[in-house]
C-alpha positions as a Markdown table, in Angstrom:
| # | Residue | x | y | z |
|---|---|---|---|---|
| 1 | Met | 15.8 | 4.4 | 22.1 |
| 2 | Gly | 16.0 | 4.4 | 25.9 |
| 3 | Ser | 17.7 | 7.3 | 27.6 |
| 4 | Gly | 21.1 | 7.0 | 25.9 |
| 5 | Lys | 22.9 | 10.3 | 25.5 |
| 6 | Gln | 25.2 | 9.3 | 22.6 |
| 7 | Arg | 24.5 | 10.7 | 19.2 |
| 8 | Trp | 25.1 | 9.1 | 15.8 |
| 9 | Lys | 26.8 | 11.1 | 13.1 |
| 10 | Ile | 25.1 | 10.4 | 9.9 |
| 11 | Ser | 26.2 | 12.0 | 6.6 |
| 12 | Phe | 23.6 | 12.6 | 3.9 |
| 13 | His | 25.2 | 12.6 | 0.5 |
| 14 | Lys | 21.8 | 12.8 | -1.2 |
| 15 | Ser | 18.8 | 14.6 | 0.3 |
| 16 | Pro | 16.1 | 12.0 | 1.2 |
| 17 | Ser | 12.4 | 12.8 | 0.9 |
| 18 | Ser | 12.1 | 13.6 | 4.6 |
| 19 | Leu | 14.7 | 16.5 | 4.1 |
| 20 | Lys | 13.1 | 18.2 | 1.1 |
| 21 | Asn | 12.5 | 21.5 | 2.9 |
| 22 | Gln | 16.2 | 21.9 | 4.0 |
| 23 | Thr | 18.4 | 24.5 | 2.4 |
| 24 | Gln | 21.1 | 23.3 | 0.1 |
| 25 | Thr | 23.8 | 24.2 | 2.6 |
| 26 | Gln | 22.1 | 22.2 | 5.4 |
| 27 | Thr | 21.8 | 19.2 | 3.0 |
| 28 | Gln | 25.5 | 19.1 | 2.5 |
| 29 | Gln | 26.4 | 19.3 | 6.2 |
| 30 | Pro | 26.6 | 16.2 | 8.5 |
| 31 | Phe | 23.6 | 15.7 | 10.8 |
| 32 | Ser | 23.7 | 14.7 | 14.4 |
| 33 | Ile | 20.5 | 12.6 | 15.1 |
| 34 | Pro | 19.9 | 11.6 | 18.7 |
| 35 | Val | 20.2 | 7.9 | 19.0 |
| 36 | Glu | 16.9 | 7.7 | 20.9 |
| 37 | Phe | 15.1 | 8.9 | 17.8 |
| 38 | Ile | 16.1 | 5.9 | 15.7 |
| 39 | Cys | 14.1 | 2.7 | 15.5 |
| 40 | Pro | 16.5 | -0.3 | 16.2 |
| 41 | Val | 14.8 | -2.3 | 13.4 |
| 42 | Ser | 14.2 | 0.1 | 10.6 |
| 43 | Gly | 17.1 | 2.4 | 11.3 |
| 44 | Ser | 14.8 | 5.4 | 10.5 |
| 45 | Ile | 13.6 | 8.3 | 12.7 |
| 46 | Met | 10.5 | 7.1 | 14.4 |
| 47 | Ala | 7.1 | 8.6 | 13.5 |
| 48 | Asp | 5.0 | 6.4 | 15.8 |
| 49 | Pro | 7.2 | 5.3 | 18.7 |
| 50 | Val | 6.0 | 2.7 | 21.2 |
| 51 | Ile | 7.6 | 1.5 | 24.4 |
| 52 | Leu | 8.0 | -2.2 | 25.2 |
| 53 | Ser | 7.7 | -3.6 | 28.7 |
| 54 | Ser | 11.6 | -3.6 | 28.9 |
| 55 | Gly | 11.6 | 0.2 | 28.4 |
| 56 | His | 13.0 | 0.1 | 24.8 |
| 57 | Thr | 11.3 | 2.0 | 22.1 |
| 58 | Phe | 10.5 | 0.8 | 18.5 |
| 59 | Glu | 8.5 | 2.2 | 15.5 |
| 60 | Arg | 5.1 | 0.6 | 15.8 |
| 61 | Asn | 5.0 | -0.9 | 12.3 |
| 62 | Ser | 8.5 | -2.4 | 12.9 |
| 63 | Val | 7.0 | -4.3 | 15.8 |
| 64 | His | 4.0 | -5.4 | 13.7 |
| 65 | Ala | 6.4 | -6.6 | 11.0 |
| 66 | Cys | 8.4 | -8.6 | 13.6 |
| 67 | Leu | 5.2 | -10.2 | 14.9 |
| 68 | Ser | 3.9 | -11.0 | 11.5 |
| 69 | Leu | 7.2 | -12.7 | 10.5 |
| 70 | Ser | 7.6 | -14.4 | 13.9 |
| 71 | Phe | 10.9 | -12.6 | 14.3 |
| 72 | Thr | 12.2 | -11.9 | 17.8 |
| 73 | Pro | 15.1 | -9.4 | 17.8 |
| 74 | Thr | 17.7 | -9.6 | 20.6 |
| 75 | Leu | 18.3 | -6.2 | 22.3 |
| 76 | Ser | 21.7 | -4.7 | 22.9 |
| 77 | His | 21.9 | -6.2 | 26.4 |
| 78 | Gly | 21.3 | -9.7 | 25.1 |
| 79 | Ala | 17.6 | -10.2 | 26.1 |
| 80 | Pro | 15.0 | -10.9 | 23.5 |
| 81 | Ala | 12.5 | -8.1 | 22.8 |
| 82 | Asp | 9.1 | -8.6 | 24.4 |
| 83 | Phe | 6.3 | -7.3 | 22.2 |
| 84 | Ser | 3.4 | -8.4 | 24.4 |
| 85 | Thr | 2.8 | -4.8 | 25.6 |
| 86 | Leu | 3.0 | -1.7 | 23.5 |
| 87 | Ile | 2.5 | 1.8 | 24.9 |
| 88 | Pro | 2.6 | 4.9 | 22.7 |
| 89 | Asn | 5.7 | 7.0 | 23.6 |
| 90 | Leu | 4.0 | 10.4 | 23.3 |
| 91 | Ala | 6.8 | 12.3 | 25.0 |
| 92 | Leu | 9.4 | 11.0 | 22.6 |
| 93 | Lys | 7.1 | 11.6 | 19.6 |
| 94 | Ser | 6.7 | 15.2 | 20.7 |
| 95 | Thr | 10.4 | 15.6 | 21.2 |
| 96 | Ile | 11.1 | 14.2 | 17.7 |
| 97 | Leu | 8.6 | 16.7 | 16.1 |
| 98 | Asn | 10.1 | 19.6 | 17.9 |
| 99 | Trp | 13.6 | 18.6 | 16.8 |
| 100 | Cys | 12.5 | 18.3 | 13.2 |
| 101 | Arg | 11.0 | 21.8 | 13.4 |
| 102 | Gln | 14.3 | 23.1 | 14.8 |
| 103 | Gln | 16.3 | 21.4 | 12.0 |
| 104 | Leu | 13.8 | 22.7 | 9.3 |
| 105 | Leu | 12.9 | 19.1 | 8.5 |
| 106 | Asp | 9.5 | 17.6 | 7.6 |
| 107 | Pro | 8.0 | 15.4 | 10.3 |
| 108 | Pro | 9.0 | 11.7 | 9.9 |
| 109 | Gln | 6.4 | 9.5 | 8.1 |
| 110 | Pro | 5.5 | 6.1 | 9.5 |
| 111 | Ile | 7.2 | 3.3 | 7.7 |
| 112 | Asp | 4.6 | 1.2 | 5.8 |
| 113 | Ser | 3.9 | -2.4 | 6.6 |
| 114 | Phe | 5.4 | -3.9 | 3.4 |
| 115 | Ser | 8.7 | -1.9 | 3.7 |
| 116 | Ala | 9.0 | -2.9 | 7.4 |
| 117 | Gln | 8.6 | -6.5 | 6.5 |
| 118 | Lys | 11.3 | -6.3 | 3.8 |
| 119 | Ile | 13.7 | -4.8 | 6.4 |
| 120 | Val | 12.9 | -7.5 | 8.9 |
| 121 | Arg | 13.4 | -10.3 | 6.3 |
| 122 | Lys | 16.9 | -8.9 | 5.7 |
| 123 | Leu | 17.7 | -9.2 | 9.4 |
| 124 | Ile | 16.7 | -12.8 | 9.5 |
| 125 | Pro | 19.7 | -15.1 | 8.6 |
| 126 | Ala | 19.1 | -17.2 | 5.5 |
| 127 | Arg | 19.3 | -20.5 | 7.5 |
| 128 | Asp | 16.5 | -19.2 | 9.8 |
| 129 | Leu | 14.1 | -17.9 | 7.1 |
| 130 | Ser | 11.8 | -20.9 | 7.3 |
| 131 | Arg | 12.1 | -21.3 | 11.1 |
| 132 | Thr | 10.4 | -19.4 | 14.0 |
| 133 | Pro | 11.0 | -17.9 | 16.4 |
| 134 | Ser | 14.2 | -16.2 | 15.0 |
| 135 | Arg | 16.5 | -14.1 | 17.1 |
| 136 | Val | 19.0 | -11.7 | 15.6 |
| 137 | Ser | 20.7 | -8.9 | 17.4 |
| 138 | Val | 19.5 | -5.5 | 16.3 |
| 139 | Ala | 21.8 | -2.5 | 16.1 |
| 140 | Ser | 23.3 | -1.2 | 19.3 |
| 141 | Ser | 24.3 | 2.4 | 20.0 |
| 142 | Asp | 27.7 | 1.8 | 18.5 |
| 143 | Asp | 26.3 | 1.0 | 15.0 |
| 144 | Ser | 25.9 | 3.6 | 12.3 |
| 145 | Leu | 22.4 | 3.6 | 10.9 |
| 146 | Thr | 21.2 | 5.6 | 7.9 |
| 147 | Pro | 17.4 | 6.4 | 7.5 |
| 148 | Arg | 16.1 | 4.6 | 4.4 |
| 149 | Asn | 14.0 | 5.8 | 1.5 |
| 150 | Leu | 11.5 | 3.0 | 1.2 |
| 151 | Ala | 8.9 | 1.9 | -1.3 |
| 152 | Thr | 5.2 | 2.8 | -1.0 |
| 153 | Ser | 2.9 | 0.3 | 0.6 |
| 154 | Pro | 1.0 | -2.1 | -1.7 |
| 155 | Ser | -2.7 | -2.8 | -1.3 |
| 156 | Pro | -4.2 | -2.9 | 2.2 |
| 157 | Leu | -4.0 | -6.0 | 4.3 |
| 158 | Ser | -7.7 | -6.5 | 4.6 |
| 159 | Thr | -9.1 | -8.8 | 1.9 |
| 160 | Gln | -12.5 | -8.5 | 0.2 |
| 161 | Pro | -14.1 | -11.8 | -0.9 |
| 162 | Leu | -14.7 | -10.3 | -4.3 |
| 163 | Cys | -11.0 | -9.5 | -4.7 |
| 164 | Tyr | -8.8 | -12.5 | -5.4 |
| 165 | Ser | -5.8 | -10.3 | -4.7 |
| 166 | Ser | -3.8 | -9.2 | -7.7 |
| 167 | Ser | -0.1 | -9.6 | -7.8 |
| 168 | Ser | 1.7 | -7.5 | -5.2 |
| 169 | Ser | 5.2 | -6.4 | -4.8 |
| 170 | Cys | 5.9 | -9.2 | -2.3 |
| 171 | Asp | 5.0 | -12.0 | -4.7 |
| 172 | Asn | 8.6 | -12.4 | -5.7 |
| 173 | Glu | 9.7 | -13.3 | -2.2 |
| 174 | Asn | 10.6 | -16.8 | -1.4 |
| 175 | Pro | 7.2 | -18.5 | -0.5 |
| 176 | Ser | 8.8 | -20.3 | 2.4 |
| 177 | Ser | 10.6 | -17.2 | 3.8 |
| 178 | Asn | 8.0 | -16.6 | 6.5 |
| 179 | Phe | 5.9 | -19.7 | 6.3 |
| 180 | Leu | 5.0 | -21.6 | 9.5 |
| 181 | Glu | 4.1 | -25.2 | 9.3 |
| 182 | Glu | 0.7 | -26.3 | 10.3 |
| 183 | Glu | 1.9 | -27.7 | 13.6 |
| 184 | Glu | 3.6 | -24.4 | 14.5 |
| 185 | Phe | 0.5 | -22.4 | 13.6 |
| 186 | Ile | -1.8 | -24.7 | 15.7 |
| 187 | Ala | 0.6 | -24.5 | 18.6 |
| 188 | Lys | 0.6 | -20.7 | 18.5 |
| 189 | Leu | -3.2 | -20.4 | 17.9 |
| 190 | Lys | -3.8 | -22.5 | 21.0 |
| 191 | Ser | -1.1 | -20.7 | 23.1 |
| 192 | Ser | -2.1 | -19.2 | 26.4 |
| 193 | His | -0.3 | -16.0 | 25.5 |
| 194 | Met | -2.3 | -13.5 | 23.5 |
| 195 | Tyr | 0.7 | -12.1 | 21.7 |
| 196 | Glu | 1.6 | -15.5 | 20.3 |
| 197 | Gln | -2.0 | -16.0 | 19.1 |
| 198 | Glu | -2.0 | -12.6 | 17.4 |
| 199 | Glu | 1.4 | -13.3 | 15.9 |
| 200 | Ala | 0.1 | -16.5 | 14.3 |
| 201 | Leu | -3.1 | -14.9 | 13.1 |
| 202 | Val | -1.4 | -11.9 | 11.4 |
| 203 | Ser | 1.1 | -14.3 | 9.8 |
| 204 | Leu | -1.7 | -16.6 | 8.6 |
| 205 | Arg | -3.8 | -13.7 | 7.3 |
| 206 | Gln | -0.9 | -12.3 | 5.3 |
| 207 | Leu | 0.3 | -15.6 | 3.9 |
| 208 | Thr | -3.1 | -16.7 | 2.7 |
| 209 | Arg | -4.0 | -13.3 | 1.1 |
| 210 | Thr | -2.4 | -14.1 | -2.2 |
| 211 | Arg | -0.9 | -17.6 | -2.1 |
| 212 | Glu | -3.3 | -20.2 | -3.3 |
| 213 | Glu | -1.0 | -23.1 | -2.5 |
| 214 | Ile | -0.8 | -22.0 | 1.1 |
| 215 | Arg | -4.6 | -21.6 | 1.4 |
| 216 | Ala | -5.1 | -25.1 | 0.2 |
| 217 | Arg | -2.3 | -26.5 | 2.3 |
| 218 | Leu | -3.3 | -24.9 | 5.6 |
| 219 | Cys | -7.1 | -25.4 | 5.5 |
| 220 | Thr | -7.1 | -28.6 | 7.6 |
| 221 | Pro | -9.6 | -29.7 | 10.2 |
| 222 | Arg | -7.1 | -29.2 | 13.0 |
| 223 | Leu | -6.2 | -25.6 | 12.0 |
| 224 | Leu | -9.8 | -24.7 | 11.4 |
| 225 | Ser | -10.7 | -26.0 | 14.9 |
| 226 | Ala | -8.0 | -23.8 | 16.4 |
| 227 | Leu | -9.1 | -20.8 | 14.3 |
| 228 | Lys | -12.8 | -21.4 | 15.3 |
| 229 | Ser | -12.1 | -20.8 | 19.0 |
| 230 | Leu | -10.5 | -17.4 | 18.2 |
| 231 | Ile | -13.3 | -16.1 | 15.9 |
| 232 | Thr | -15.5 | -15.3 | 18.9 |
| 233 | Ser | -12.6 | -14.0 | 21.1 |
| 234 | Arg | -13.4 | -11.2 | 23.4 |
| 235 | Tyr | -10.3 | -9.5 | 22.1 |
| 236 | Ser | -11.1 | -7.4 | 19.1 |
| 237 | Thr | -7.7 | -7.7 | 17.5 |
| 238 | Leu | -7.8 | -11.5 | 17.7 |
| 239 | Gln | -11.3 | -11.7 | 16.4 |
| 240 | Val | -10.6 | -9.4 | 13.4 |
| 241 | Asn | -7.5 | -11.3 | 12.3 |
| 242 | Ala | -9.1 | -14.7 | 12.8 |
| 243 | Val | -12.2 | -13.9 | 10.7 |
| 244 | Ala | -10.0 | -12.1 | 8.0 |
| 245 | Ala | -7.8 | -15.2 | 7.8 |
| 246 | Leu | -10.9 | -17.4 | 7.4 |
| 247 | Val | -12.0 | -15.2 | 4.5 |
| 248 | Asn | -8.7 | -15.7 | 2.8 |
| 249 | Leu | -8.9 | -19.5 | 3.3 |
| 250 | Ser | -12.4 | -19.5 | 1.9 |
| 251 | Leu | -11.3 | -18.0 | -1.4 |
| 252 | Glu | -10.0 | -21.4 | -2.4 |
| 253 | Lys | -12.8 | -23.3 | -4.1 |
| 254 | Gln | -11.8 | -26.7 | -2.6 |
| 255 | Asn | -11.9 | -25.2 | 0.9 |
| 256 | Lys | -15.4 | -23.9 | 0.9 |
| 257 | Val | -17.3 | -27.1 | 1.8 |
| 258 | Arg | -14.5 | -28.1 | 4.2 |
| 259 | Ile | -14.9 | -24.9 | 6.2 |
| 260 | Val | -18.7 | -25.2 | 6.5 |
| 261 | Arg | -18.4 | -28.8 | 7.6 |
| 262 | Ser | -15.9 | -27.8 | 10.3 |
| 263 | Gly | -18.7 | -26.1 | 12.2 |
| 264 | Ile | -17.3 | -22.6 | 11.8 |
| 265 | Val | -20.5 | -21.0 | 10.4 |
| 266 | Pro | -22.3 | -20.5 | 13.8 |
| 267 | Pro | -19.3 | -18.5 | 15.2 |
| 268 | Leu | -19.4 | -16.4 | 12.1 |
| 269 | Ile | -23.1 | -15.7 | 12.6 |
| 270 | Asp | -22.3 | -14.6 | 16.2 |
| 271 | Val | -19.7 | -12.2 | 15.0 |
| 272 | Leu | -22.1 | -10.8 | 12.3 |
| 273 | Arg | -24.6 | -10.2 | 15.0 |
| 274 | Ser | -22.5 | -8.7 | 17.8 |
| 275 | Gly | -18.8 | -8.5 | 16.7 |
| 276 | Ser | -16.8 | -5.3 | 16.2 |
| 277 | Ala | -17.5 | -3.3 | 13.0 |
| 278 | Glu | -14.4 | -4.6 | 11.2 |
| 279 | Ser | -15.1 | -8.2 | 12.3 |
| 280 | Gln | -18.7 | -7.9 | 10.9 |
| 281 | Glu | -17.2 | -6.8 | 7.6 |
| 282 | His | -15.1 | -9.9 | 7.4 |
| 283 | Ala | -17.9 | -12.2 | 8.7 |
| 284 | Ala | -20.2 | -11.0 | 5.9 |
| 285 | Gly | -17.4 | -11.5 | 3.4 |
| 286 | Ala | -16.8 | -15.0 | 4.7 |
| 287 | Leu | -20.5 | -16.0 | 4.4 |
| 288 | Phe | -20.6 | -14.5 | 0.9 |
| 289 | Ser | -17.6 | -16.5 | -0.1 |
| 290 | Leu | -18.9 | -19.7 | 1.4 |
| 291 | Ser | -22.3 | -19.2 | -0.2 |
| 292 | Leu | -20.8 | -19.4 | -3.7 |
| 293 | Asp | -20.6 | -23.2 | -3.4 |
| 294 | Asp | -23.9 | -24.9 | -4.2 |
| 295 | Gln | -23.3 | -27.6 | -1.5 |
| 296 | Asn | -23.1 | -24.9 | 1.2 |
| 297 | Lys | -26.3 | -22.9 | 0.3 |
| 298 | Thr | -28.8 | -25.0 | 2.2 |
| 299 | Ala | -26.6 | -25.6 | 5.2 |
| 300 | Ile | -25.8 | -21.9 | 5.7 |
| 301 | Gly | -29.5 | -21.2 | 5.6 |
| 302 | Val | -30.4 | -24.0 | 8.1 |
| 303 | Leu | -27.6 | -22.8 | 10.5 |
| 304 | Gly | -29.4 | -19.5 | 10.8 |
| 305 | Ala | -27.3 | -17.0 | 8.7 |
| 306 | Leu | -30.3 | -15.4 | 6.9 |
| 307 | Pro | -31.7 | -13.2 | 9.7 |
| 308 | Pro | -28.3 | -11.6 | 10.6 |
| 309 | Leu | -27.5 | -11.1 | 6.9 |
| 310 | Leu | -30.8 | -9.3 | 6.4 |
| 311 | Gln | -30.1 | -7.2 | 9.4 |
| 312 | Ala | -26.6 | -6.4 | 8.1 |
| 313 | Leu | -28.1 | -4.7 | 5.1 |
| 314 | Arg | -28.7 | -1.8 | 7.4 |
| 315 | Ser | -25.1 | -1.7 | 8.6 |
| 316 | Asp | -23.1 | 1.5 | 8.7 |
| 317 | Ser | -20.4 | -0.2 | 6.8 |
| 318 | Glu | -20.7 | -0.2 | 3.0 |
| 319 | Arg | -18.6 | -3.4 | 2.7 |
| 320 | Thr | -20.8 | -5.2 | 5.2 |
| 321 | Arg | -23.9 | -4.2 | 3.3 |
| 322 | His | -22.4 | -5.2 | 0.0 |
| 323 | Asp | -21.2 | -8.6 | 1.0 |
| 324 | Ser | -24.4 | -9.4 | 2.9 |
| 325 | Ala | -26.5 | -8.5 | -0.1 |
| 326 | Leu | -24.4 | -10.8 | -2.4 |
| 327 | Ala | -24.5 | -13.6 | 0.2 |
| 328 | Leu | -28.3 | -13.3 | 0.3 |
| 329 | Tyr | -28.4 | -13.3 | -3.5 |
| 330 | His | -26.6 | -16.6 | -3.8 |
| 331 | Leu | -28.4 | -18.2 | -0.8 |
| 332 | Ser | -31.8 | -17.2 | -2.3 |
| 333 | Leu | -31.1 | -19.4 | -5.3 |
| 334 | Val | -32.3 | -22.2 | -3.1 |
| 335 | Gln | -36.1 | -22.5 | -2.6 |
| 336 | Ser | -35.8 | -23.4 | 1.1 |
| 337 | Asn | -33.9 | -20.3 | 1.8 |
| 338 | Arg | -36.4 | -18.2 | -0.1 |
| 339 | Val | -39.2 | -19.4 | 2.2 |
| 340 | Lys | -37.1 | -18.6 | 5.3 |
| 341 | Met | -36.2 | -15.1 | 4.0 |
| 342 | Ile | -39.9 | -14.3 | 3.3 |
| 343 | Lys | -40.8 | -15.4 | 6.9 |
| 344 | His | -38.1 | -13.1 | 8.2 |
| 345 | Gly | -39.5 | -10.0 | 6.5 |
| 346 | Ser | -37.0 | -9.8 | 3.6 |
| 347 | Ile | -39.5 | -8.3 | 1.2 |
| 348 | Gln | -40.1 | -5.1 | 3.1 |
| 349 | Ile | -36.4 | -4.7 | 3.8 |
| 350 | Leu | -35.4 | -5.1 | 0.2 |
| 351 | Leu | -38.2 | -2.9 | -1.2 |
| 352 | Gly | -37.2 | -0.3 | 1.3 |
| 353 | Met | -33.7 | -0.3 | -0.1 |
| 354 | Val | -35.1 | 0.2 | -3.6 |
| 355 | Lys | -37.4 | 3.1 | -2.5 |
| 356 | Ser | -34.5 | 4.8 | -0.7 |
| 357 | Ser | -32.0 | 4.1 | -3.6 |
| 358 | His | -29.9 | 2.4 | -1.0 |
| 359 | Met | -27.9 | -0.3 | -3.0 |
| 360 | Pro | -31.0 | -0.8 | -5.2 |
| 361 | Gly | -29.0 | -3.0 | -7.7 |
| 362 | Arg | -28.1 | -5.5 | -5.0 |
| 363 | Ala | -31.6 | -5.5 | -3.5 |
| 364 | Leu | -33.2 | -6.1 | -6.9 |
| 365 | Leu | -30.9 | -9.1 | -7.6 |
| 366 | Val | -32.4 | -10.8 | -4.5 |
| 367 | Leu | -35.9 | -9.7 | -5.4 |
| 368 | Cys | -35.5 | -11.4 | -8.8 |
| 369 | Asn | -34.8 | -14.7 | -7.1 |
| 370 | Leu | -37.7 | -14.3 | -4.7 |
| 371 | Ala | -40.1 | -13.4 | -7.6 |
| 372 | Ala | -39.1 | -16.7 | -9.3 |
| 373 | Ser | -41.1 | -18.7 | -6.7 |
| 374 | Val | -44.8 | -18.9 | -6.0 |
| 375 | Glu | -44.3 | -17.9 | -2.4 |
| 376 | Gly | -42.1 | -15.1 | -3.3 |
| 377 | Arg | -44.4 | -13.7 | -5.9 |
| 378 | Ala | -47.4 | -13.8 | -3.5 |
| 379 | Ala | -45.4 | -12.0 | -0.7 |
| 380 | Met | -44.1 | -9.4 | -3.1 |
| 381 | Leu | -47.6 | -8.7 | -4.5 |
| 382 | Asp | -48.9 | -8.4 | -0.9 |
| 383 | Gly | -46.0 | -6.1 | 0.0 |
| 384 | Gly | -46.5 | -3.5 | -2.7 |
| 385 | Ala | -43.7 | -4.6 | -4.9 |
| 386 | Val | -45.5 | -3.7 | -8.2 |
| 387 | Glu | -46.1 | -0.1 | -7.2 |
| 388 | Cys | -42.5 | 0.2 | -5.8 |
| 389 | Leu | -40.8 | -1.3 | -8.9 |
| 390 | Val | -42.9 | 0.6 | -11.4 |
| 391 | Gly | -42.2 | 3.8 | -9.5 |
| 392 | Phe | -38.5 | 3.0 | -9.5 |
| 393 | Leu | -38.6 | 2.4 | -13.3 |
| 394 | Ser | -40.5 | 5.7 | -13.9 |
| 395 | Gln | -37.9 | 7.7 | -12.1 |
| 396 | Gly | -35.1 | 6.4 | -14.3 |
| 397 | Asn | -32.6 | 7.0 | -11.5 |
| 398 | Phe | -30.4 | 3.9 | -12.1 |
| 399 | Asp | -26.8 | 3.6 | -11.0 |
| 400 | Ser | -26.1 | 1.2 | -13.8 |
| 401 | Glu | -27.8 | -0.5 | -16.8 |
| 402 | Ala | -27.6 | -3.7 | -14.8 |
| 403 | Thr | -29.9 | -2.2 | -12.1 |
| 404 | Arg | -32.5 | -1.2 | -14.7 |
| 405 | Glu | -32.4 | -4.7 | -16.2 |
| 406 | Ser | -32.8 | -6.3 | -12.7 |
| 407 | Cys | -35.8 | -4.1 | -12.0 |
| 408 | Leu | -37.5 | -5.2 | -15.2 |
| 409 | Ala | -36.6 | -8.9 | -14.5 |
| 410 | Ala | -38.3 | -8.6 | -11.1 |
| 411 | Val | -41.4 | -7.2 | -12.7 |
| 412 | Tyr | -41.2 | -9.9 | -15.3 |
| 413 | Gly | -41.2 | -12.5 | -12.5 |
| 414 | Leu | -44.2 | -10.9 | -10.9 |
| 415 | Ser | -46.1 | -10.9 | -14.2 |
| 416 | Tyr | -46.7 | -14.7 | -13.6 |
| 417 | Gly | -48.9 | -13.6 | -10.7 |
| 418 | Gly | -52.1 | -13.8 | -12.9 |
| 419 | Leu | -55.0 | -11.4 | -12.5 |
| 420 | Arg | -53.7 | -10.0 | -9.2 |
| 421 | Phe | -50.6 | -8.7 | -10.9 |
| 422 | Lys | -52.6 | -7.3 | -13.8 |
| 423 | Gly | -54.8 | -5.3 | -11.5 |
| 424 | Leu | -51.9 | -3.9 | -9.4 |
| 425 | Ala | -49.9 | -3.1 | -12.5 |
| 426 | Lys | -52.8 | -1.2 | -14.1 |
| 427 | Glu | -53.3 | 0.7 | -10.9 |
| 428 | Ala | -49.6 | 1.7 | -10.8 |
| 429 | Gly | -49.7 | 2.9 | -14.4 |
| 430 | Ala | -47.2 | 0.2 | -15.5 |
| 431 | Glu | -48.2 | 0.1 | -19.2 |
| 432 | Glu | -47.0 | 3.6 | -20.0 |
| 433 | Val | -43.8 | 3.2 | -18.0 |
| 434 | Leu | -43.0 | -0.1 | -19.7 |
| 435 | Met | -43.7 | 1.3 | -23.2 |
| 436 | Gln | -41.0 | 3.9 | -22.5 |
| 437 | Ala | -38.6 | 1.2 | -21.3 |
| 438 | Glu | -39.3 | -0.8 | -24.4 |
| 439 | Glu | -38.1 | 2.2 | -26.6 |
| 440 | Thr | -34.8 | 2.6 | -24.8 |
| 441 | Gly | -33.9 | -0.8 | -23.4 |
| 442 | Ser | -31.6 | -3.5 | -24.6 |
| 443 | Glu | -32.7 | -6.5 | -26.6 |
| 444 | Arg | -33.1 | -8.6 | -23.4 |
| 445 | Glu | -35.0 | -5.9 | -21.7 |
| 446 | Lys | -37.3 | -5.5 | -24.7 |
| 447 | Glu | -38.1 | -9.2 | -24.6 |
| 448 | Lys | -39.1 | -9.0 | -20.9 |
| 449 | Val | -41.2 | -5.8 | -21.5 |
| 450 | Lys | -43.0 | -7.4 | -24.4 |
| 451 | Arg | -44.0 | -10.3 | -22.3 |
| 452 | Ile | -45.2 | -8.1 | -19.5 |
| 453 | Leu | -47.2 | -5.9 | -21.9 |
| 454 | Glu | -48.9 | -9.0 | -23.4 |
| 455 | Val | -50.1 | -9.9 | -19.9 |
| 456 | Leu | -51.4 | -6.5 | -19.3 |
| 457 | Arg | -53.2 | -6.2 | -22.6 |
| 458 | His | -54.8 | -9.7 | -22.5 |
| 459 | Asn | -58.6 | -9.7 | -22.5 |
| 460 | Asp | -60.1 | -10.3 | -19.1 |
| 461 | Glu | -62.4 | -13.0 | -20.3 |
| 462 | Glu | -59.5 | -14.9 | -21.8 |
| 463 | Glu | -57.2 | -14.3 | -18.8 |
| 464 | Glu | -57.6 | -17.7 | -17.2 |
| 465 | Glu | -58.8 | -20.9 | -18.6 |
| 466 | Ile | -61.5 | -22.5 | -16.5 |
| 467 | Asp | -62.2 | -26.2 | -16.4 |
| 468 | Trp | -66.0 | -26.1 | -16.1 |
| 469 | Glu | -66.4 | -29.8 | -15.8 |
| 470 | Glu | -64.0 | -30.0 | -12.9 |
| 471 | Leu | -65.7 | -27.0 | -11.3 |
| 472 | Leu | -69.2 | -28.7 | -11.6 |
| 473 | Asn | -67.9 | -31.9 | -10.2 |
| 474 | Ser | -66.4 | -30.1 | -7.2 |
| 475 | Glu | -69.8 | -28.4 | -6.6 |
| 476 | Asp | -71.5 | -31.8 | -6.7 |
| 477 | Asp | -69.1 | -33.2 | -4.2 |
| 478 | Cys | -69.6 | -30.2 | -2.0 |
| 479 | Ser | -73.4 | -30.6 | -2.1 |
| 480 | Arg | -73.2 | -34.3 | -1.2 |
| 481 | Ala | -70.9 | -33.4 | 1.8 |
| 482 | Ile | -73.4 | -30.8 | 3.0 |
| 483 | Gly | -76.2 | -33.4 | 2.7 |
| 484 | Arg | -74.3 | -35.9 | 4.8 |
| 485 | Ile | -73.7 | -33.2 | 7.5 |
| 486 | Gly | -77.5 | -32.5 | 7.5 |
| 487 | Val | -78.3 | -36.1 | 8.1 |
| 488 | Leu | -76.0 | -36.2 | 11.1 |
C-alpha cells in the first residue's frame, strides 16, 4: 500500500492454494512480499487493488465489505479511510502480476465478498459490533500479515423473488452483528453523501436477504419513504441496490400490502420502463412478489404496471422476462386486469411467444387466465389463438409436461366460444391432434380433451338452443318500432 519500501518477511509452513505451482524447495523458503502488495484489511496479496482519495490502496472487495458493515478503518497515520472514491490501481495490479510470474506463483485471486465480511467482522471490537460507524486501526507497515486461505463464496447477493434464500454460511453469525437500527438506516438513506446512501443500501440488501425478522422489523412507512426516493436515482448503483432491497422486503407476506400502500409501485414502473438492465430485473421481481397478494392485484393494474410488464416480456434478460410473465399471470387472475391487458395487445404478444417457443409455458399460463373470460375468449379467437395452439400441440415440442397441460387448458377455455370456436378448430385440424393428445396425456389432460372433442363432434342443429318465442317477440317489437318511425 502506498509507496513504502519496506518488505514483510512471511514464512509459509504450508503451501497455500495460491502457491501450488511452486517447487518444493521454494515452498519451504521464506518469501519476501512487498508491503504495497498487501491489502491492509484482508492481509492478502491484492488481485483487484483500488486507490482511495488519500492515496492508500485496498482490495476492492475489502472496501465493499467495510461499506456493507458500516466499518471505517483508521489508517496508519490516524485518519479514517475515505471510501467515497475508488480508482482501479492498474499499475500496481500489473506489478503484482509480474512479480508473481517471477516467483513462479499463480496470480492472486480476488477475495470473495463473504470471506471479506468475515475478516472485517473480526476487526470490529465486540462492544462495537452493533454500532456504526466503527473505527479500528488496520495493520501498519510494522505488522506481520499472512495471506489467508478463505472459504468459497456462498450464493450471489442478488435475490430472485422465487427464491426465499436457503440457509447460507453466514446464518450462524450474530443477527445484531451488523444490524443498523431503523433511525440509522433512514439517516444514511437521506444523507447528502452518496457513499453513505450506498453503504446503507448494501447493508439493508444483505440483511434482508435471508433474515425474516429483519424484513418485518424494517418495513416501516418512514424507511419505505426513504427507499422510494432512491429507487429512481440517476446513479445506477443506488438504483440497483434500492430496488433489490425492496425485493427482499417484499418477500415477507405481511409487508406486501404495506409496500404497495406506501406509493412505491409508480417508481418501480419507471425503473421497469427505463432503468438499467439489472434494475429492471429487480423491478420485475418486485412487481411479481407484490402481485402474489390478492389485495394488491387490482391496485397494481390500476397504477399502470401492465403495459411495461408486457413490454418486459421482450427483454434481453431472462430473469426480467421470467418474473414479468409470472407477475402478469397473477395479475390476470383479476377480471379488470384481463380487460386492460387485452386493450394493450397482450394476445398477440403472448401468442407470438408460443409460436417462437420463447417461454411458451409462461405465456400459456397467462393465456389460460385470459381464455377464462368472455372478453379474453373473443380476443383470442379473433387473434388466431386456435390455429396457434393447435399447431403448437401438433409439434409436440414441449419443454415440460406442464407446458403441454397449459396449452390444452387454454384450448379448453376457448371451447366455450360456441360455434365460432368449432369452425376455427375444424379448420385447424384440431380433432386429429386432440385424439393423439388423448392417447398420451395424463388423466387431467384426457378430461379436458374429452370435453373439447364433445364440442367439436356435437351436431350443428343441436349446437345452440334457440328460444323461438323470445325471438318472435323481439321481431314483433322491431316491427312496431319501424311502424312508429314511419308515422313520424
